[in-house]
N, C-alpha and C positions, 0 to 999 in steps of 0.2 A: 505493498500499500502506500501508494508515493502523493505527494501535494497536490500535483496534476489531477490524478485520481478522485482525490476529496474535490477539487476546484470543481470536477466534471459531475460529480456524483449529488454536489447541491446544487446546479445550475438544473440539471433533470429535476430533482425533487421540486423546485421552486417554479418550476416553467409545465411539469405536469404531463409533460409528455417528453419522448427523445428528440422528434424532430423539431422543436422550438428552442432545445438545446443547442442542439447542432447548427443551427443557425445563429444564435446567440455565441457559442464558443467558433464559429469561423470555419466548420471541419462538417465532414460528409454524416450522417445516420449512422453507416455499419460501423466505421470505427468506433464510434462513443457508443455504438451498442454491445460493442467487444471488450471497449473497458467496462464497461457494468457487469459484464459477465466476469469479466477477467477478476472483479471486484469481488463479487459475492461468493466466485469459487477460491478466493483466498481466505473471505471469512468464514465457507462454511455454512451460511445460511440465506433463505432470497432477502434481498432490499426492497425490491419493486415485482409483485405481484399484476403481469403485464400479457395478457392476450389481445385478442379482438373484440371482447365485449367487458372486459376489466381491466383495468387500472387503479393498483392500491398498492401501498406504500405500509409497510412490514412493521412491527412495533419494532424491530432491530432497524431497520430503513429509518424512523423517525431518531432514533436512538443516535446513530453515526449522525446524522444530518444536526442533530443539538452540538454534538461534540467537535463536528467537521467544523461547523459555523464556528467553535471559539477557537478552535487550531487555526483557520486561515487570518480569522479577526487578529488572531496575537502576531501572527508572522506581519499582517500588513500595520499592523502599529510599529511591530520593533523596526520595519525596513523605512517608517516615517522617522521614528526617534534618530534614525543613523544619520539619515539623510540632512536633518537638521544638525546635528551635530559636524558634520562637515560642509552646510550651506549656510547655517549660523539661520537668524529672524528671517525666515521666507514663505513660500509656499503658500495654501488658499485657506482661508479662515471665514467658515460658513455661519454664520449670527441667525437665527429665525424671530423673529416679532412680531406681536400681534399688532394691529394699529391703535391701538392704544397706548399701547408702552413703547413708542418708537421716540416718544419725545427724551425717554429713560437716559437711549441708547444714543441721540444724537451729539449728547452732551458731552461723550466717553469718545465717540468714534475720531471726531477727526483729532485730539487731542494722541489719538492710538495711530493713526495714518503719519501724522507728523515726527512720531516716535521710530514708526518702524515702516518706511515706505514701500521695502520691496515685498511686504504681506500683499496679496490681493483677496479684497475683502469683499463676499456674495451674503448677501443680503433675501433672504426670503420672508414674505408675509403672507400670515393666515391668522385665525382663531386656535386655540389652547390646543384642541384638539388634533389639530392638523399638523402643529408645532408639535406634539407630541410625538405622532407619526414620524415623524422627520429625525427624530434623536433618537426612538428606537431604531429608526433605517442607518442610524448613524452616517446620515444626511448632512446634517450641520454638528456642529463642536457646541453651542450654546444656546441657549432660548429665552427669551425674556415674553413673560406672558404672566395670566393670573389665574391666580390658584381660584379651585381646587384642581388637580392632576389626577390624572386616570391611575397612573404606574406609580412604584414606589422604588425605583431604584435610580433614584434621582441623587444629587447634591444639590441644595438648594438655600438660596441667599437673599434674604429678604430686603428688598428696596423700602422708601418713602411710603408709608401710607400716602393714600390720594381720596380727599374728602371728593362727594360726587356734590355738583353743581347743576340748575335747571338752566337750561338755554330755552330762551323764546324770539323768535324774531322779530328785530329790530322795529317792522313797522307796526308792531303790537305793544309797542314800550308805553303808550298811554296805559293800557290795561295793568302795569307793573310799577306803581309810584314808586315802593319801598327796595331796599335791595333783599329784601326775604322772599321766601314765600313756603308756604306748611302744605305738606301732602295732601292737607282736605284741599286747597286751592287746586294745586294739581291735576285733580280728578275732574275739575271743569273743563281739561283742557284735548283734546288729543294728544295721545302720546307715541310718540316714537323714539322702539329702543334696539339698542343692540342685542344679538343673540347669535352663541354657539349655534355650531352644525351640529353637534353633539353635545351630548353633556351640561353638568353647572354650573351657570357664573353670572354676569353681571345681569341678566334681565332676570334670573330667578331671587337673583340678592334683592332687586330691587323690588320685584313682587310682592316678597317677604316680608319689606319693610310696610307695602299700602296694607296688608292684611293683618300683622300686628297690631297696626291702628284700625283695624275693623274697617276700612277703606275699599274698593275698587277703583283704578285706574282705566281710562276708555285708552287699551291699547289697539293703536288703528295699524301698527307695521313693526314687522321686525328685520333684522339684516345684520349680516355678520360683519358688513363692513362699515364705520364709523362715516368714513368720508361721504357714503350715500347719505345717511341719516344726519348730517348737518347740511349737505347739499338740499333735500328735502325740507327741513326744517326752515333755514332761509327764506324758502320760497312761499311761507305761510302756511308749510300743512298739517304744523302742527310745534310741539315741543319736543323736548328732549330733558333727561336726564344721563349725564357721564363723568369721569372720572375730571377734576380741576386743572390736570395735566392737560387736557385734551384739548384745552383752550386756550388756544392760541396767538398773538398778537392780531394775527392778518385775518383772522377770524371778527374782532372785537367789534366791525364797522356792522356787520351783519347780524348781529346776537344782541339783545340782554340779557345777562348772564346774573342769576340769582341763587344766592345761599340760601338750603335748605334751615327754616326752622329744625328745632331740637324736638325731635332727637334726629340730629343728623349722624350720616353713616358714612362709611368710606371702605375703599376697596385696596389691597396691596399686592403691586406686581412683586414679582420674584425673577431672578436670572437664577435659570436650574443648566444643569447637564449630568451626564450618565456618569454614574459613580462608577463603576466597573470599564471603564474605558480611557483608553489613552488620552489625552490630552496635550496637543501641540504647544510649542511654545508661546507660541500665538494667544493661543485660546486660553493661556492660562495668562498672560501677561494683561488680556482685556478683562478677565473676570478680578484682575487686583484692581484696576481701575475704580472698578466698582466699589471697592471695598474699601 
């Protein structure tokens, strides 16, 4: 059994078909089938039951895949580490961030780039569910997102608490002579909220605050993209509740910003990364900027 065979087997396992796996590996199907048979013969057990009517990974096949992925990941991480020792701080740093957490990233990224100009930076946008998927697939090094998260294999660094505020269209300013608004008054207006594509997040946190006060808000729209919400609020479709950090200076002319009366509530962004995964020097340095 060698590394090449393990890589072949993992690709077959993931593609659930030898033909597709052969295309990805840029090789013909017969040699790939032969490699799988050789692996099974060496181990003395069938790994995948395959005939015209059935394709099923055996228990031994599932276990081999788990172990093989760990071996391949370890080798890839070792390769990266040795390359970094030789080349110094370079390569690619992949960062995931939700739209709501982007403001926390921008204040550090410019400083990081000036300090390490040879590091290429790749940014992925999405909600917490999407970013967790990228982390688990090891497509990104770190992620800035909002709790809660689904998995538990993370190192988590909490950032500053972010209070919620109400944004109303500037053309409705005459409706809000004060700088504060109660949850009860919010229920008088159509409400547009951000909502994750999956799991619990800001949407549920906000609704929970209303329900605690025995109130029912008039939610007329939800979207995972905060820029969509802000654009629609600016047109006069309704009001929204978002973390205060998202009220950038460029939006000030479009909205009336209102603080929430007691009970005020907030969210807490976090920086997370995989605990059991090799962190590049660039990723470690970025994490230090947040601490």
